C-alpha positions as CSV (number, residue, x, y, z in Angstrom):
1,X,6.3,-6.3,12.0
2,X,9.6,-5.4,10.4
3,X,8.2,-2.0,9.3
4,X,7.1,-1.3,12.8
5,X,10.5,-2.2,14.2
6,X,12.3,0.0,11.6
7,X,9.9,2.9,12.4
8,X,10.6,2.6,16.1
9,X,14.3,2.5,15.6
10,X,14.2,5.7,13.5
11,X,12.0,7.3,16.2
12,X,14.6,6.4,18.8
13,X,17.4,7.7,16.6
14,X,15.6,11.0,16.0
15,X,14.9,11.4,19.8
16,X,18.6,10.7,20.6
17,X,19.8,13.2,18.0
18,X,17.4,15.8,19.3
19,X,18.6,15.3,22.8
20,X,22.3,15.4,21.7
21,X,21.6,18.6,19.8
22,X,20.0,20.2,22.8
23,X,22.8,19.2,25.2
24,X,25.4,20.5,22.8
25,X,23.7,23.9,22.5
26,X,23.1,24.2,26.2
27,X,26.8,23.6,26.8
28,X,27.8,26.0,24.1
29,X,25.4,28.7,25.4
30,X,26.8,28.4,28.9
31,X,30.2,29.6,27.5
32,X,28.7,32.6,25.6
33,X,29.2,36.0,27.0
34,X,26.0,37.3,25.4
35,X,22.9,35.1,25.0
36,X,21.1,35.7,21.7
37,X,17.5,36.9,21.7
38,X,15.0,34.1,21.9
39,X,13.3,35.3,18.7
40,X,16.5,34.7,16.8
41,X,16.7,31.1,18.1
42,X,13.1,30.1,17.3
43,X,12.3,28.6,13.9
44,X,8.5,29.1,13.8
45,X,7.2,32.5,12.7
46,X,4.5,33.2,15.2
47,X,3.3,36.4,13.4
48,X,1.6,34.3,10.7
49,X,-2.1,34.1,11.2
50,X,-3.5,30.7,12.3
51,X,-5.9,28.8,10.0
52,X,-9.6,28.9,11.0
53,X,-11.4,25.6,11.5
54,X,-13.3,26.4,8.3
55,X,-10.1,26.7,6.3
56,X,-8.8,23.5,7.8
57,X,-12.1,21.7,7.0
58,X,-11.9,23.0,3.4
59,X,-8.3,21.7,3.0
60,X,-9.3,18.3,4.5
61,X,-12.2,18.1,2.1
62,X,-9.9,18.8,-0.9
63,X,-7.5,16.2,0.3
64,X,-10.3,13.7,0.8
65,X,-11.7,14.4,-2.7
66,X,-8.3,13.8,-4.3
67,X,-7.8,10.6,-2.2
68,X,-11.2,9.3,-3.2
69,X,-10.3,9.9,-6.9
70,X,-7.1,8.1,-6.5
71,X,-8.8,5.1,-4.7
72,X,-11.4,5.0,-7.5
73,X,-8.7,4.8,-10.2
74,X,-6.9,2.1,-8.2
75,X,-10.1,0.0,-8.0
76,X,-10.7,0.5,-11.7
77,X,-7.2,-0.6,-12.5
78,X,-7.5,-3.7,-10.3
79,X,-10.9,-4.6,-11.8
80,X,-13.0,-4.2,-8.7
């Protein structure tokens, strides 16, 4: 339960910080004479091609394989 409460508190803190950041930037941009181009403000590079579902499936299969190997080692170490 403590872990859930800590996670919820961190989520609330992140949300608050996000809203504070947004409010600060809105106020700052209202005072600007020229508004920067939206492309300069965005973080994500939208020119990058998206993964196909087959690529995503392959990555998930690789992850699952590594996870199963790790679980098998853990079971072996615990004598199961």
